[in-house]
C-alpha positions as CSV (number, residue, x, y, z in Angstrom):
1,M,-51.9,-89.5,64.6
2,E,-48.6,-87.6,64.3
3,S,-48.5,-84.6,61.8
4,F,-46.9,-85.1,58.7
5,H,-46.5,-82.6,56.1
6,I,-46.5,-83.7,52.4
7,L,-46.3,-82.0,49.1
8,V,-48.3,-82.9,46.1
9,V,-46.7,-82.0,42.8
10,E,-49.2,-82.7,39.8
11,D,-50.1,-79.9,37.1
12,D,-53.6,-81.5,36.5
13,P,-55.8,-79.9,39.0
14,D,-58.3,-82.7,39.3
15,I,-55.2,-85.4,40.2
16,N,-53.7,-82.7,42.4
17,N,-56.8,-82.1,44.5
18,L,-57.7,-86.2,44.4
19,L,-54.2,-86.8,45.8
20,C,-54.4,-83.9,48.3
21,R,-58.0,-85.5,49.4
22,I,-56.5,-88.7,49.9
23,V,-53.7,-86.9,52.2
24,T,-55.6,-84.8,54.4
25,D,-58.5,-87.7,55.0
26,A,-55.6,-90.0,56.3
27,G,-54.9,-86.9,58.8
28,Y,-51.9,-85.4,57.0
29,D,-51.0,-82.1,56.0
30,C,-51.1,-81.2,52.5
31,R,-49.6,-78.6,50.3
32,Q,-50.0,-78.3,46.6
33,A,-47.6,-77.2,43.7
34,F,-48.7,-77.3,40.0
35,S,-45.3,-77.0,38.5
36,G,-41.8,-78.1,39.1
37,S,-40.6,-74.8,39.8
38,E,-43.1,-74.0,42.4
39,A,-42.2,-77.1,44.0
40,A,-38.7,-76.2,44.0
41,L,-39.5,-73.1,46.0
42,L,-41.5,-74.5,48.4
43,A,-39.1,-77.3,49.1
44,E,-36.4,-74.8,49.8
45,S,-38.5,-72.8,52.2
46,Y,-40.2,-75.6,53.8
47,A,-39.2,-79.1,55.3
48,Y,-41.6,-81.7,54.2
49,D,-41.9,-85.3,55.1
50,L,-42.7,-86.7,52.1
51,I,-43.3,-85.4,48.3
52,L,-45.7,-87.1,45.8
53,L,-44.4,-86.1,42.5
54,D,-45.7,-86.4,38.8
55,L,-43.1,-86.3,36.1
56,M,-44.4,-84.5,33.2
57,L,-44.4,-80.9,34.7
58,P,-44.3,-77.3,33.5
59,G,-41.0,-75.6,34.4
60,L,-38.9,-78.0,35.9
61,S,-39.7,-81.6,35.0
62,G,-40.3,-84.2,37.6
63,E,-36.8,-85.9,36.8
64,E,-34.9,-82.4,37.1
65,L,-36.8,-81.9,40.4
66,I,-35.6,-85.1,42.1
67,Q,-32.2,-84.2,41.0
68,R,-32.2,-80.8,42.4
69,L,-33.9,-82.1,45.7
70,R,-31.5,-85.0,46.1
71,R,-28.6,-82.5,46.5
72,G,-29.4,-82.2,49.8
73,K,-32.7,-83.3,51.1
74,T,-33.6,-87.0,52.3
75,M,-37.4,-87.3,52.4
76,P,-39.2,-89.8,50.5
77,I,-40.1,-89.2,47.0
78,L,-43.2,-91.1,45.6
79,V,-43.4,-90.9,41.8
80,L,-46.9,-91.1,40.3
81,S,-46.6,-91.1,36.4
82,A,-48.1,-92.4,33.2
83,K,-44.5,-92.8,32.0
84,A,-44.7,-96.3,33.4
85,G,-41.8,-98.2,31.0
86,L,-39.2,-100.0,32.7
87,E,-36.7,-97.7,31.8
88,D,-38.6,-94.6,33.2
89,R,-39.1,-96.7,36.4
90,V,-35.4,-97.3,36.5
91,N,-34.2,-94.0,35.9
92,V,-36.4,-92.3,38.5
93,L,-34.8,-94.3,41.2
94,R,-31.4,-93.8,39.9
95,L,-32.2,-90.2,40.2
96,G,-33.0,-90.7,43.8
97,A,-37.0,-91.7,43.8
98,D,-38.0,-94.0,46.8
99,D,-40.9,-95.5,44.9
100,F,-42.9,-95.5,41.8
101,I,-46.8,-95.8,41.3
102,P,-48.1,-95.9,37.5
103,K,-51.0,-93.9,36.7
104,P,-53.9,-94.7,36.7
105,F,-53.3,-95.5,40.2
106,D,-55.5,-96.9,43.3
107,N,-56.5,-94.7,46.0
108,A,-56.0,-97.0,48.7
109,E,-52.5,-98.2,47.4
110,V,-51.4,-94.6,47.1
111,L,-52.0,-94.3,50.9
112,A,-50.7,-97.5,51.8
113,R,-47.2,-96.5,50.2
114,I,-47.5,-93.3,51.7
115,E,-47.7,-94.6,55.3
116,A,-45.3,-97.5,54.7
117,Q,-42.6,-94.6,53.4
118,L,-43.3,-92.4,56.3
119,R,-43.1,-95.1,58.8
120,R,-39.4,-95.7,57.5
121,Y,-38.7,-92.0,57.2
122,K,-39.5,-91.7,60.8
123,K,-37.0,-94.5,61.6
124,F,-34.6,-93.2,59.3
125,S,-35.0,-89.7,60.8
126,G,-33.4,-90.5,64.2
127,Q,-36.7,-90.9,66.1
128,S,-36.0,-94.8,66.9
129,A,-33.1,-95.9,68.5
130,G,-29.6,-94.4,68.1
131,G,-25.9,-95.8,67.5
132,S,-23.2,-95.7,65.1
133,L,-21.4,-98.0,63.0
134,C,-17.8,-98.2,61.8
135,C,-16.1,-100.1,58.9
136,G,-12.7,-98.8,58.7
137,D,-13.0,-95.0,57.3
138,L,-16.5,-95.4,56.9
139,M,-18.6,-94.1,59.7
140,L,-22.6,-94.1,60.0
141,D,-24.4,-92.2,62.7
142,R,-27.9,-93.0,63.2
143,E,-28.5,-90.1,65.6
144,S,-27.5,-87.3,63.6
145,V,-28.2,-89.5,60.4
146,T,-24.8,-89.0,58.7
147,V,-22.3,-90.9,57.0
148,T,-18.6,-90.2,56.4
149,A,-16.3,-92.2,53.9
150,G,-12.6,-91.1,54.1
151,K,-13.5,-88.1,56.6
152,Q,-15.9,-86.5,53.8
153,E,-19.6,-86.4,54.8
154,V,-21.7,-88.3,52.1
155,V,-25.6,-87.1,51.5
156,L,-27.6,-90.0,51.2
157,T,-31.5,-90.9,50.6
158,G,-33.6,-92.8,53.3
159,R,-33.4,-96.1,51.6
160,E,-29.5,-95.7,50.8
161,F,-28.7,-94.6,54.3
162,E,-30.9,-98.2,55.2
163,I,-29.0,-100.4,53.1
164,L,-25.9,-99.1,54.1
165,A,-26.8,-99.7,57.9
166,L,-27.9,-103.1,57.1
167,L,-24.7,-104.1,55.4
168,M,-22.6,-102.4,58.4
169,E,-24.4,-104.0,60.9
170,H,-23.4,-107.5,59.5
171,P,-20.0,-106.6,57.7
172,K,-19.3,-110.5,57.1
173,K,-22.7,-111.4,56.0
174,V,-23.9,-111.4,52.2
175,F,-27.3,-110.3,51.8
176,T,-29.2,-111.5,49.0
177,R,-31.3,-108.8,46.8
178,E,-34.8,-110.5,48.3
179,Q,-33.3,-110.0,52.0
180,I,-32.3,-106.6,51.5
181,Y,-35.8,-105.9,49.8
182,E,-37.5,-107.3,52.3
183,R,-35.5,-105.8,55.2
184,V,-35.2,-101.8,54.0
185,W,-38.6,-101.8,52.1
186,G,-40.4,-103.6,54.6
187,E,-42.5,-105.7,51.9
188,E,-42.3,-109.2,50.2
189,Y,-39.8,-109.5,47.2
190,I,-41.5,-109.9,44.1
191,G,-38.4,-111.0,42.2
192,D,-37.5,-107.8,40.6
193,D,-33.9,-107.2,40.9
194,N,-33.9,-103.5,39.4
195,T,-35.3,-101.6,42.6
196,V,-32.2,-102.9,44.7
197,N,-29.8,-102.8,42.2
198,V,-30.3,-99.4,41.1
199,H,-30.4,-98.0,45.0
200,V,-27.0,-100.0,45.7
201,S,-25.5,-98.6,42.3
202,N,-26.6,-95.1,43.6
203,L,-25.2,-95.7,46.9
204,R,-21.6,-97.0,45.6
205,A,-21.5,-93.9,43.2
206,K,-21.9,-91.6,45.9
207,L,-19.4,-93.2,48.3
208,A,-16.9,-93.3,45.2
209,K,-17.0,-89.6,45.4
210,A,-15.9,-89.4,48.7
211,S,-13.1,-91.9,48.8
212,D,-11.5,-94.4,46.0
213,R,-12.0,-97.3,48.4
214,E,-14.4,-99.7,47.6
215,Y,-16.9,-100.3,50.7
216,I,-19.6,-102.6,48.9
217,K,-18.6,-106.1,47.4
218,T,-20.8,-107.7,44.9
219,V,-20.9,-111.4,45.3
220,W,-21.9,-112.7,42.0
221,G,-25.0,-114.8,41.9
222,I,-26.0,-114.1,45.5
223,G,-26.1,-110.4,46.4
224,F,-24.1,-107.9,48.2
225,K,-21.6,-107.5,51.5
226,M,-19.2,-104.9,52.8
227,A,-15.9,-105.2,51.2
228,E,-12.7,-106.2,53.0
229,P,-10.4,-105.1,54.7
230,W,-11.7,-102.7,57.0
231,A,-8.5,-101.0,57.7
């Protein structure tokens, strides 16, 4: 198995040890952190492939840590939390988390979601076929995993990058939320629009900071497509 490095951020020692055991038994390398502040220091000094993150932490909260990490890092962040209300889930997705598992969790589900995230991250990180896409002044390069809008670089998460790449590959096609979810998440759509909506909203906000152009158009009642004109 290819070696992946996973950071487990959980202040409860029993849960932290359990998650680390799930990870190591599956053949991954595990590093433990017991506070948000400790995790921030570790993430600054080492490039992890995935982070398992609790929200209620001493020092930096999980939400604060996500915000800090997303200033420049794109690794998947999988949140596991007892704060499982709709507002909490939407909030962490808006901040930049890639997935959410409510506590108490099933060990097999945690491992399956880790494996799914790492498969997509490997593809996103340029270990698959490269290539570049262009829509007007919006440029996406698969090999360097970079996006520029109006000549300004835009830092995206893995999911945001994949959504944008999907839309740019078919600039005239309108994608439903179901199609985006199944193509980008690789899972069966279960009728929850929030996940796709939040990621598209985050993507739009980041592009808007780089350029005042509209790049993604909402087709009401259907889904999303690239906005025209390209020039």
